[in-house]
PyMOL commands that place a pseudoatom at each C-alpha (Angstrom):
pseudoatom trace, name=CA, resn=MET, resi=1, chain=A, elem=C, hetatm=0, pos=[0.026, -0.054, -0.057]
pseudoatom trace, name=CA, resn=SER, resi=2, chain=A, elem=C, hetatm=0, pos=[1.295, 3.393, -0.865]
pseudoatom trace, name=CA, resn=ALA, resi=3, chain=A, elem=C, hetatm=0, pos=[2.610, 5.720, 1.828]
pseudoatom trace, name=CA, resn=GLU, resi=4, chain=A, elem=C, hetatm=0, pos=[0.819, 8.567, 0.081]
pseudoatom trace, name=CA, resn=ARG, resi=5, chain=A, elem=C, hetatm=0, pos=[-2.622, 8.975, 1.338]
pseudoatom trace, name=CA, resn=GLY, resi=6, chain=A, elem=C, hetatm=0, pos=[-5.754, 11.151, 0.612]
pseudoatom trace, name=CA, resn=LEU, resi=7, chain=A, elem=C, hetatm=0, pos=[-7.581, 13.478, 2.794]
pseudoatom trace, name=CA, resn=LEU, resi=8, chain=A, elem=C, hetatm=0, pos=[-9.263, 10.941, 5.057]
pseudoatom trace, name=CA, resn=THR, resi=9, chain=A, elem=C, hetatm=0, pos=[-6.495, 10.120, 7.504]
pseudoatom trace, name=CA, resn=TRP, resi=10, chain=A, elem=C, hetatm=0, pos=[-6.292, 10.337, 11.340]
pseudoatom trace, name=CA, resn=ALA, resi=11, chain=A, elem=C, hetatm=0, pos=[-3.562, 12.852, 11.016]
pseudoatom trace, name=CA, resn=ASN, resi=12, chain=A, elem=C, hetatm=0, pos=[-5.713, 15.143, 8.841]
pseudoatom trace, name=CA, resn=LEU, resi=13, chain=A, elem=C, hetatm=0, pos=[-8.657, 14.631, 11.050]
pseudoatom trace, name=CA, resn=VAL, resi=14, chain=A, elem=C, hetatm=0, pos=[-6.566, 16.047, 14.039]
pseudoatom trace, name=CA, resn=THR, resi=15, chain=A, elem=C, hetatm=0, pos=[-5.464, 19.072, 11.950]
pseudoatom trace, name=CA, resn=VAL, resi=16, chain=A, elem=C, hetatm=0, pos=[-9.110, 19.706, 10.925]
pseudoatom trace, name=CA, resn=VAL, resi=17, chain=A, elem=C, hetatm=0, pos=[-10.168, 19.550, 14.446]
pseudoatom trace, name=CA, resn=ARG, resi=18, chain=A, elem=C, hetatm=0, pos=[-7.447, 21.952, 15.558]
pseudoatom trace, name=CA, resn=LEU, resi=19, chain=A, elem=C, hetatm=0, pos=[-8.563, 24.298, 12.814]
pseudoatom trace, name=CA, resn=GLY, resi=20, chain=A, elem=C, hetatm=0, pos=[-12.193, 24.097, 13.975]
pseudoatom trace, name=CA, resn=MET, resi=21, chain=A, elem=C, hetatm=0, pos=[-11.178, 25.122, 17.508]
pseudoatom trace, name=CA, resn=ILE, resi=22, chain=A, elem=C, hetatm=0, pos=[-10.047, 28.533, 16.343]
pseudoatom trace, name=CA, resn=PRO, resi=23, chain=A, elem=C, hetatm=0, pos=[-13.630, 30.005, 16.284]
pseudoatom trace, name=CA, resn=VAL, resi=24, chain=A, elem=C, hetatm=0, pos=[-14.423, 28.131, 19.474]
pseudoatom trace, name=CA, resn=PHE, resi=25, chain=A, elem=C, hetatm=0, pos=[-11.423, 29.907, 21.156]
pseudoatom trace, name=CA, resn=LEU, resi=26, chain=A, elem=C, hetatm=0, pos=[-12.616, 33.353, 19.743]
pseudoatom trace, name=CA, resn=TRP, resi=27, chain=A, elem=C, hetatm=0, pos=[-16.226, 32.756, 20.736]
pseudoatom trace, name=CA, resn=LEU, resi=28, chain=A, elem=C, hetatm=0, pos=[-15.132, 31.685, 24.334]
pseudoatom trace, name=CA, resn=LEU, resi=29, chain=A, elem=C, hetatm=0, pos=[-12.921, 34.791, 24.731]
pseudoatom trace, name=CA, resn=PHE, resi=30, chain=A, elem=C, hetatm=0, pos=[-15.201, 37.409, 23.087]
pseudoatom trace, name=CA, resn=GLY, resi=31, chain=A, elem=C, hetatm=0, pos=[-18.519, 35.895, 23.103]
pseudoatom trace, name=CA, resn=THR, resi=32, chain=A, elem=C, hetatm=0, pos=[-18.723, 34.355, 26.618]
pseudoatom trace, name=CA, resn=GLY, resi=33, chain=A, elem=C, hetatm=0, pos=[-16.100, 36.167, 28.440]
pseudoatom trace, name=CA, resn=HIS, resi=34, chain=A, elem=C, hetatm=0, pos=[-14.683, 32.773, 29.817]
pseudoatom trace, name=CA, resn=ARG, resi=35, chain=A, elem=C, hetatm=0, pos=[-11.079, 33.900, 29.642]
pseudoatom trace, name=CA, resn=ALA, resi=36, chain=A, elem=C, hetatm=0, pos=[-9.698, 31.088, 31.640]
pseudoatom trace, name=CA, resn=VAL, resi=37, chain=A, elem=C, hetatm=0, pos=[-11.336, 28.514, 29.452]
pseudoatom trace, name=CA, resn=ALA, resi=38, chain=A, elem=C, hetatm=0, pos=[-10.214, 30.208, 26.325]
pseudoatom trace, name=CA, resn=ALA, resi=39, chain=A, elem=C, hetatm=0, pos=[-6.645, 30.397, 27.727]
pseudoatom trace, name=CA, resn=TRP, resi=40, chain=A, elem=C, hetatm=0, pos=[-6.536, 26.654, 28.460]
pseudoatom trace, name=CA, resn=LEU, resi=41, chain=A, elem=C, hetatm=0, pos=[-7.966, 25.863, 25.062]
pseudoatom trace, name=CA, resn=LEU, resi=42, chain=A, elem=C, hetatm=0, pos=[-5.216, 27.975, 23.339]
pseudoatom trace, name=CA, resn=GLY, resi=43, chain=A, elem=C, hetatm=0, pos=[-2.587, 26.273, 25.519]
pseudoatom trace, name=CA, resn=ALA, resi=44, chain=A, elem=C, hetatm=0, pos=[-3.919, 22.911, 24.405]
pseudoatom trace, name=CA, resn=LEU, resi=45, chain=A, elem=C, hetatm=0, pos=[-3.854, 23.812, 20.859]
pseudoatom trace, name=CA, resn=GLY, resi=46, chain=A, elem=C, hetatm=0, pos=[-0.445, 24.865, 21.004]
pseudoatom trace, name=CA, resn=ALA, resi=47, chain=A, elem=C, hetatm=0, pos=[0.773, 21.792, 22.871]
pseudoatom trace, name=CA, resn=THR, resi=48, chain=A, elem=C, hetatm=0, pos=[-0.755, 19.502, 20.428]
pseudoatom trace, name=CA, resn=ASP, resi=49, chain=A, elem=C, hetatm=0, pos=[0.847, 20.956, 17.326]
pseudoatom trace, name=CA, resn=TRP, resi=50, chain=A, elem=C, hetatm=0, pos=[3.045, 17.980, 17.031]
pseudoatom trace, name=CA, resn=VAL, resi=51, chain=A, elem=C, hetatm=0, pos=[0.226, 15.229, 17.106]
pseudoatom trace, name=CA, resn=ASP, resi=52, chain=A, elem=C, hetatm=0, pos=[-0.890, 15.282, 13.524]
pseudoatom trace, name=CA, resn=GLY, resi=53, chain=A, elem=C, hetatm=0, pos=[2.641, 14.946, 12.176]
pseudoatom trace, name=CA, resn=PHE, resi=54, chain=A, elem=C, hetatm=0, pos=[3.481, 12.232, 14.675]
pseudoatom trace, name=CA, resn=LEU, resi=55, chain=A, elem=C, hetatm=0, pos=[0.252, 10.276, 13.510]
pseudoatom trace, name=CA, resn=ALA, resi=56, chain=A, elem=C, hetatm=0, pos=[1.084, 10.815, 9.941]
pseudoatom trace, name=CA, resn=ARG, resi=57, chain=A, elem=C, hetatm=0, pos=[4.385, 9.211, 10.309]
pseudoatom trace, name=CA, resn=ARG, resi=58, chain=A, elem=C, hetatm=0, pos=[3.500, 6.504, 12.903]
pseudoatom trace, name=CA, resn=LEU, resi=59, chain=A, elem=C, hetatm=0, pos=[0.408, 5.197, 10.948]
pseudoatom trace, name=CA, resn=ASN, resi=60, chain=A, elem=C, hetatm=0, pos=[2.111, 5.599, 7.598]
pseudoatom trace, name=CA, resn=GLN, resi=61, chain=A, elem=C, hetatm=0, pos=[-0.606, 8.216, 6.600]
pseudoatom trace, name=CA, resn=VAL, resi=62, chain=A, elem=C, hetatm=0, pos=[1.534, 10.985, 5.014]
pseudoatom trace, name=CA, resn=SER, resi=63, chain=A, elem=C, hetatm=0, pos=[-0.489, 12.759, 2.496]
pseudoatom trace, name=CA, resn=ALA, resi=64, chain=A, elem=C, hetatm=0, pos=[0.096, 15.719, 0.044]
pseudoatom trace, name=CA, resn=ILE, resi=65, chain=A, elem=C, hetatm=0, pos=[-2.762, 17.605, 1.434]
pseudoatom trace, name=CA, resn=GLY, resi=66, chain=A, elem=C, hetatm=0, pos=[-1.608, 17.047, 5.015]
pseudoatom trace, name=CA, resn=LYS, resi=67, chain=A, elem=C, hetatm=0, pos=[1.826, 18.544, 4.211]
pseudoatom trace, name=CA, resn=VAL, resi=68, chain=A, elem=C, hetatm=0, pos=[-0.061, 21.758, 3.194]
pseudoatom trace, name=CA, resn=LEU, resi=69, chain=A, elem=C, hetatm=0, pos=[-2.883, 21.740, 5.810]
pseudoatom trace, name=CA, resn=ASP, resi=70, chain=A, elem=C, hetatm=0, pos=[-0.490, 21.090, 8.745]
pseudoatom trace, name=CA, resn=PRO, resi=71, chain=A, elem=C, hetatm=0, pos=[1.565, 24.205, 8.445]
pseudoatom trace, name=CA, resn=VAL, resi=72, chain=A, elem=C, hetatm=0, pos=[-1.396, 26.373, 7.377]
pseudoatom trace, name=CA, resn=ALA, resi=73, chain=A, elem=C, hetatm=0, pos=[-3.261, 25.186, 10.558]
pseudoatom trace, name=CA, resn=ASP, resi=74, chain=A, elem=C, hetatm=0, pos=[-0.209, 25.934, 12.803]
pseudoatom trace, name=CA, resn=ARG, resi=75, chain=A, elem=C, hetatm=0, pos=[0.112, 29.573, 11.249]
pseudoatom trace, name=CA, resn=LEU, resi=76, chain=A, elem=C, hetatm=0, pos=[-3.667, 30.269, 11.591]
pseudoatom trace, name=CA, resn=LEU, resi=77, chain=A, elem=C, hetatm=0, pos=[-3.572, 29.040, 15.203]
pseudoatom trace, name=CA, resn=VAL, resi=78, chain=A, elem=C, hetatm=0, pos=[-0.560, 31.280, 16.011]
pseudoatom trace, name=CA, resn=MET, resi=79, chain=A, elem=C, hetatm=0, pos=[-2.117, 34.286, 14.303]
pseudoatom trace, name=CA, resn=SER, resi=80, chain=A, elem=C, hetatm=0, pos=[-5.360, 33.902, 15.875]
pseudoatom trace, name=CA, resn=GLY, resi=81, chain=A, elem=C, hetatm=0, pos=[-3.954, 33.391, 19.271]
pseudoatom trace, name=CA, resn=LEU, resi=82, chain=A, elem=C, hetatm=0, pos=[-1.746, 36.327, 19.094]
pseudoatom trace, name=CA, resn=LEU, resi=83, chain=A, elem=C, hetatm=0, pos=[-4.382, 38.764, 17.800]
pseudoatom trace, name=CA, resn=GLY, resi=84, chain=A, elem=C, hetatm=0, pos=[-7.067, 37.265, 20.157]
pseudoatom trace, name=CA, resn=VAL, resi=85, chain=A, elem=C, hetatm=0, pos=[-4.900, 37.662, 23.252]
pseudoatom trace, name=CA, resn=ALA, resi=86, chain=A, elem=C, hetatm=0, pos=[-3.871, 41.223, 22.368]
pseudoatom trace, name=CA, resn=ALA, resi=87, chain=A, elem=C, hetatm=0, pos=[-7.432, 42.266, 21.437]
pseudoatom trace, name=CA, resn=ALA, resi=88, chain=A, elem=C, hetatm=0, pos=[-8.587, 40.915, 24.811]
pseudoatom trace, name=CA, resn=GLY, resi=89, chain=A, elem=C, hetatm=0, pos=[-5.946, 43.099, 26.604]
pseudoatom trace, name=CA, resn=GLY, resi=90, chain=A, elem=C, hetatm=0, pos=[-3.783, 40.121, 27.682]
pseudoatom trace, name=CA, resn=VAL, resi=91, chain=A, elem=C, hetatm=0, pos=[-0.591, 41.362, 26.057]
pseudoatom trace, name=CA, resn=PRO, resi=92, chain=A, elem=C, hetatm=0, pos=[0.364, 44.725, 24.631]
pseudoatom trace, name=CA, resn=TRP, resi=93, chain=A, elem=C, hetatm=0, pos=[-0.145, 45.133, 20.820]
pseudoatom trace, name=CA, resn=TRP, resi=94, chain=A, elem=C, hetatm=0, pos=[3.528, 45.898, 20.300]
pseudoatom trace, name=CA, resn=PHE, resi=95, chain=A, elem=C, hetatm=0, pos=[4.494, 42.540, 21.833]
pseudoatom trace, name=CA, resn=ALA, resi=96, chain=A, elem=C, hetatm=0, pos=[1.893, 40.606, 19.732]
pseudoatom trace, name=CA, resn=LEU, resi=97, chain=A, elem=C, hetatm=0, pos=[2.795, 42.437, 16.575]
pseudoatom trace, name=CA, resn=LEU, resi=98, chain=A, elem=C, hetatm=0, pos=[6.542, 41.811, 17.000]
pseudoatom trace, name=CA, resn=THR, resi=99, chain=A, elem=C, hetatm=0, pos=[5.720, 38.125, 17.379]
pseudoatom trace, name=CA, resn=LEU, resi=100, chain=A, elem=C, hetatm=0, pos=[3.436, 38.123, 14.459]
pseudoatom trace, name=CA, resn=VAL, resi=101, chain=A, elem=C, hetatm=0, pos=[5.740, 39.945, 12.008]
pseudoatom trace, name=CA, resn=ARG, resi=102, chain=A, elem=C, hetatm=0, pos=[8.430, 37.352, 12.877]
pseudoatom trace, name=CA, resn=GLU, resi=103, chain=A, elem=C, hetatm=0, pos=[6.121, 34.552, 11.949]
pseudoatom trace, name=CA, resn=LEU, resi=104, chain=A, elem=C, hetatm=0, pos=[5.000, 36.158, 8.810]
pseudoatom trace, name=CA, resn=ILE, resi=105, chain=A, elem=C, hetatm=0, pos=[8.687, 36.598, 7.783]
pseudoatom trace, name=CA, resn=VAL, resi=106, chain=A, elem=C, hetatm=0, pos=[9.499, 33.038, 8.460]
pseudoatom trace, name=CA, resn=SER, resi=107, chain=A, elem=C, hetatm=0, pos=[6.358, 31.876, 6.494]
pseudoatom trace, name=CA, resn=LEU, resi=108, chain=A, elem=C, hetatm=0, pos=[7.220, 34.131, 3.519]
pseudoatom trace, name=CA, resn=MET, resi=109, chain=A, elem=C, hetatm=0, pos=[10.811, 33.120, 3.543]
pseudoatom trace, name=CA, resn=THR, resi=110, chain=A, elem=C, hetatm=0, pos=[9.858, 29.430, 3.527]
pseudoatom trace, name=CA, resn=LEU, resi=111, chain=A, elem=C, hetatm=0, pos=[7.521, 29.959, 0.652]
pseudoatom trace, name=CA, resn=VAL, resi=112, chain=A, elem=C, hetatm=0, pos=[10.118, 31.833, -1.383]
pseudoatom trace, name=CA, resn=LEU, resi=113, chain=A, elem=C, hetatm=0, pos=[12.805, 29.219, -0.779]
pseudoatom trace, name=CA, resn=ALA, resi=114, chain=A, elem=C, hetatm=0, pos=[10.409, 26.461, -1.774]
pseudoatom trace, name=CA, resn=ALA, resi=115, chain=A, elem=C, hetatm=0, pos=[9.635, 28.343, -4.940]
pseudoatom trace, name=CA, resn=LEU, resi=116, chain=A, elem=C, hetatm=0, pos=[13.263, 28.772, -5.841]
pseudoatom trace, name=CA, resn=GLY, resi=117, chain=A, elem=C, hetatm=0, pos=[13.936, 25.109, -5.348]
pseudoatom trace, name=CA, resn=ALA, resi=118, chain=A, elem=C, hetatm=0, pos=[15.979, 25.344, -2.261]
pseudoatom trace, name=CA, resn=ALA, resi=119, chain=A, elem=C, hetatm=0, pos=[16.947, 22.078, -0.356]
pseudoatom trace, name=CA, resn=ARG, resi=120, chain=A, elem=C, hetatm=0, pos=[15.371, 21.288, 3.082]
pseudoatom trace, name=CA, resn=ILE, resi=121, chain=A, elem=C, hetatm=0, pos=[16.522, 23.373, 6.104]
pseudoatom trace, name=CA, resn=ASP, resi=122, chain=A, elem=C, hetatm=0, pos=[16.975, 21.561, 9.395]
pseudoatom trace, name=CA, resn=VAL, resi=123, chain=A, elem=C, hetatm=0, pos=[15.025, 23.328, 12.222]
pseudoatom trace, name=CA, resn=LEU, resi=124, chain=A, elem=C, hetatm=0, pos=[17.333, 24.980, 14.662]
pseudoatom trace, name=CA, resn=TRP, resi=125, chain=A, elem=C, hetatm=0, pos=[17.029, 23.656, 18.098]
pseudoatom trace, name=CA, resn=TRP, resi=126, chain=A, elem=C, hetatm=0, pos=[16.954, 27.276, 19.537]
pseudoatom trace, name=CA, resn=GLY, resi=127, chain=A, elem=C, hetatm=0, pos=[14.080, 27.996, 17.209]
pseudoatom trace, name=CA, resn=LYS, resi=128, chain=A, elem=C, hetatm=0, pos=[12.016, 25.304, 18.835]
pseudoatom trace, name=CA, resn=VAL, resi=129, chain=A, elem=C, hetatm=0, pos=[12.859, 26.614, 22.207]
pseudoatom trace, name=CA, resn=SER, resi=130, chain=A, elem=C, hetatm=0, pos=[11.759, 30.206, 21.198]
pseudoatom trace, name=CA, resn=THR, resi=131, chain=A, elem=C, hetatm=0, pos=[8.558, 28.959, 19.745]
pseudoatom trace, name=CA, resn=PHE, resi=132, chain=A, elem=C, hetatm=0, pos=[7.797, 26.853, 22.796]
pseudoatom trace, name=CA, resn=ALA, resi=133, chain=A, elem=C, hetatm=0, pos=[8.459, 29.869, 24.993]
pseudoatom trace, name=CA, resn=LEU, resi=134, chain=A, elem=C, hetatm=0, pos=[6.147, 32.121, 22.985]
pseudoatom trace, name=CA, resn=MET, resi=135, chain=A, elem=C, hetatm=0, pos=[3.304, 29.665, 22.433]
pseudoatom trace, name=CA, resn=THR, resi=136, chain=A, elem=C, hetatm=0, pos=[3.173, 28.809, 26.164]
pseudoatom trace, name=CA, resn=THR, resi=137, chain=A, elem=C, hetatm=0, pos=[3.364, 32.320, 27.412]
pseudoatom trace, name=CA, resn=PHE, resi=138, chain=A, elem=C, hetatm=0, pos=[0.529, 33.759, 25.265]
pseudoatom trace, name=CA, resn=PRO, resi=139, chain=A, elem=C, hetatm=0, pos=[-2.177, 31.452, 26.907]
pseudoatom trace, name=CA, resn=LEU, resi=140, chain=A, elem=C, hetatm=0, pos=[-0.621, 32.383, 30.304]
pseudoatom trace, name=CA, resn=PHE, resi=141, chain=A, elem=C, hetatm=0, pos=[-0.730, 36.103, 29.519]
pseudoatom trace, name=CA, resn=LEU, resi=142, chain=A, elem=C, hetatm=0, pos=[-4.512, 35.620, 28.930]
pseudoatom trace, name=CA, resn=LEU, resi=143, chain=A, elem=C, hetatm=0, pos=[-4.901, 33.563, 32.085]
pseudoatom trace, name=CA, resn=THR, resi=144, chain=A, elem=C, hetatm=0, pos=[-3.138, 36.261, 34.198]
pseudoatom trace, name=CA, resn=SER, resi=145, chain=A, elem=C, hetatm=0, pos=[-5.148, 39.110, 32.886]
pseudoatom trace, name=CA, resn=ASN, resi=146, chain=A, elem=C, hetatm=0, pos=[-8.579, 40.312, 33.701]
pseudoatom trace, name=CA, resn=ALA, resi=147, chain=A, elem=C, hetatm=0, pos=[-11.263, 42.001, 31.493]
pseudoatom trace, name=CA, resn=HIS, resi=148, chain=A, elem=C, hetatm=0, pos=[-11.669, 45.789, 31.930]
pseudoatom trace, name=CA, resn=HIS, resi=149, chain=A, elem=C, hetatm=0, pos=[-8.351, 46.056, 33.723]
pseudoatom trace, name=CA, resn=ALA, resi=150, chain=A, elem=C, hetatm=0, pos=[-9.910, 44.568, 36.971]
pseudoatom trace, name=CA, resn=ALA, resi=151, chain=A, elem=C, hetatm=0, pos=[-7.531, 44.142, 39.784]
pseudoatom trace, name=CA, resn=LEU, resi=152, chain=A, elem=C, hetatm=0, pos=[-5.272, 41.105, 39.588]
pseudoatom trace, name=CA, resn=ALA, resi=153, chain=A, elem=C, hetatm=0, pos=[-5.205, 38.276, 42.206]
pseudoatom trace, name=CA, resn=THR, resi=154, chain=A, elem=C, hetatm=0, pos=[-1.764, 37.564, 43.841]
pseudoatom trace, name=CA, resn=TRP, resi=155, chain=A, elem=C, hetatm=0, pos=[-1.171, 34.504, 41.778]
pseudoatom trace, name=CA, resn=GLN, resi=156, chain=A, elem=C, hetatm=0, pos=[-1.967, 36.478, 38.587]
pseudoatom trace, name=CA, resn=VAL, resi=157, chain=A, elem=C, hetatm=0, pos=[0.653, 39.104, 39.403]
pseudoatom trace, name=CA, resn=VAL, resi=158, chain=A, elem=C, hetatm=0, pos=[3.404, 36.592, 40.051]
pseudoatom trace, name=CA, resn=GLY, resi=159, chain=A, elem=C, hetatm=0, pos=[2.351, 34.515, 36.988]
pseudoatom trace, name=CA, resn=ARG, resi=160, chain=A, elem=C, hetatm=0, pos=[2.353, 37.619, 34.909]
pseudoatom trace, name=CA, resn=GLY, resi=161, chain=A, elem=C, hetatm=0, pos=[5.898, 38.473, 35.982]
pseudoatom trace, name=CA, resn=ILE, resi=162, chain=A, elem=C, hetatm=0, pos=[7.051, 35.022, 34.904]
pseudoatom trace, name=CA, resn=CYS, resi=163, chain=A, elem=C, hetatm=0, pos=[5.219, 35.384, 31.640]
pseudoatom trace, name=CA, resn=TRP, resi=164, chain=A, elem=C, hetatm=0, pos=[7.067, 38.671, 30.892]
pseudoatom trace, name=CA, resn=SER, resi=165, chain=A, elem=C, hetatm=0, pos=[10.363, 37.023, 31.709]
pseudoatom trace, name=CA, resn=VAL, resi=166, chain=A, elem=C, hetatm=0, pos=[9.875, 33.881, 29.594]
pseudoatom trace, name=CA, resn=GLY, resi=167, chain=A, elem=C, hetatm=0, pos=[8.006, 35.640, 26.774]
pseudoatom trace, name=CA, resn=SER, resi=168, chain=A, elem=C, hetatm=0, pos=[10.588, 38.277, 26.385]
pseudoatom trace, name=CA, resn=ALA, resi=169, chain=A, elem=C, hetatm=0, pos=[13.375, 35.895, 26.295]
pseudoatom trace, name=CA, resn=GLY, resi=170, chain=A, elem=C, hetatm=0, pos=[11.553, 33.896, 23.772]
pseudoatom trace, name=CA, resn=LEU, resi=171, chain=A, elem=C, hetatm=0, pos=[10.801, 36.925, 21.466]
pseudoatom trace, name=CA, resn=ILE, resi=172, chain=A, elem=C, hetatm=0, pos=[14.315, 38.053, 21.545]
pseudoatom trace, name=CA, resn=LEU, resi=173, chain=A, elem=C, hetatm=0, pos=[15.705, 34.510, 20.917]
pseudoatom trace, name=CA, resn=ALA, resi=174, chain=A, elem=C, hetatm=0, pos=[13.119, 34.158, 18.039]
pseudoatom trace, name=CA, resn=TRP, resi=175, chain=A, elem=C, hetatm=0, pos=[14.399, 37.226, 16.263]
pseudoatom trace, name=CA, resn=VAL, resi=176, chain=A, elem=C, hetatm=0, pos=[18.052, 36.170, 16.908]
pseudoatom trace, name=CA, resn=VAL, resi=177, chain=A, elem=C, hetatm=0, pos=[17.165, 32.646, 15.337]
pseudoatom trace, name=CA, resn=LEU, resi=178, chain=A, elem=C, hetatm=0, pos=[15.550, 34.317, 12.357]
pseudoatom trace, name=CA, resn=VAL, resi=179, chain=A, elem=C, hetatm=0, pos=[18.861, 36.101, 11.554]
pseudoatom trace, name=CA, resn=ALA, resi=180, chain=A, elem=C, hetatm=0, pos=[20.715, 32.782, 12.212]
pseudoatom trace, name=CA, resn=TYR, resi=181, chain=A, elem=C, hetatm=0, pos=[18.643, 31.129, 9.494]
pseudoatom trace, name=CA, resn=LEU, resi=182, chain=A, elem=C, hetatm=0, pos=[19.817, 33.493, 6.715]
pseudoatom trace, name=CA, resn=GLY, resi=183, chain=A, elem=C, hetatm=0, pos=[23.111, 31.521, 6.354]
pseudoatom trace, name=CA, resn=PRO, resi=184, chain=A, elem=C, hetatm=0, pos=[21.567, 28.083, 6.034]
pseudoatom trace, name=CA, resn=ALA, resi=185, chain=A, elem=C, hetatm=0, pos=[18.933, 29.546, 3.682]
pseudoatom trace, name=CA, resn=ARG, resi=186, chain=A, elem=C, hetatm=0, pos=[21.485, 30.631, 1.359]
pseudoatom trace, name=CA, resn=GLU, resi=187, chain=A, elem=C, hetatm=0, pos=[23.263, 27.304, 1.599]
pseudoatom trace, name=CA, resn=ALA, resi=188, chain=A, elem=C, hetatm=0, pos=[20.011, 25.419, 1.007]
pseudoatom trace, name=CA, resn=LEU, resi=189, chain=A, elem=C, hetatm=0, pos=[19.201, 27.506, -2.092]
pseudoatom trace, name=CA, resn=ARG, resi=190, chain=A, elem=C, hetatm=0, pos=[22.635, 26.836, -3.446]
pseudoatom trace, name=CA, resn=ARG, resi=191, chain=A, elem=C, hetatm=0, pos=[22.257, 23.006, -2.789]
pseudoatom trace, name=CA, resn=GLY, resi=192, chain=A, elem=C, hetatm=0, pos=[18.796, 22.957, -4.185]
pseudoatom trace, name=CA, resn=ARG, resi=193, chain=A, elem=C, hetatm=0, pos=[19.698, 24.431, -7.394]
pseudoatom trace, name=CA, resn=SER, resi=194, chain=A, elem=C, hetatm=0, pos=[22.725, 22.269, -7.794]
pseudoatom trace, name=CA, resn=THR, resi=195, chain=A, elem=C, hetatm=0, pos=[21.039, 18.851, -7.124]
pseudoatom trace, name=CA, resn=GLY, resi=196, chain=A, elem=C, hetatm=0, pos=[17.409, 19.791, -8.094]
pseudoatom trace, name=CA, resn=GLN, resi=197, chain=A, elem=C, hetatm=0, pos=[16.106, 18.903, -4.646]
pseudoatom trace, name=CA, resn=ILE, resi=198, chain=A, elem=C, hetatm=0, pos=[12.938, 20.748, -3.733]
pseudoatom trace, name=CA, resn=LEU, resi=199, chain=A, elem=C, hetatm=0, pos=[12.190, 21.949, -0.192]
for i in range(1, 199): cmd.bond("trace and resi %d" % i, "trace and resi %d" % (i + 1))
show_as sticks, trace
zoom trace
């Protein structure tokens, strides 16, 4: 049986479910005011971003549509989470936009390199660390904030301080890693053009 599968796979089902949770997250946050529930849902969505890829490999269900759907879902989840948390006052807009711009640059660079025939680029370990730091702190930013600038509980004040420490480190590291990718990107483009390997 071919390793290339169609749309109906367990991996793609997980991806579609994660995509379907985006409007649920936004509804919980802005339609019901359940900030804590929305924060936990956003955290769960971020923590499960590896599940669909794992299932595709483990169950031999790699599919062409999954290769496109998975990163699209990840980007939409990141953007929805960033903008949603900022709009709810959980984090300042400048912090959310700096994170979002970096994500957009990475996405655009990936598309351009693929279009130019670049070879595959190995993900930098520090890049994973920065992404994990940011994607865990945004739900926590939401959890440690209140609507209408209400007074924070003691645990929220402490938690918010931790969020700023981890989140700021993650944001700085994310931009440093972006610059660090420029060298490997040039090398991947050179190798891809010389061997005909596509990203």
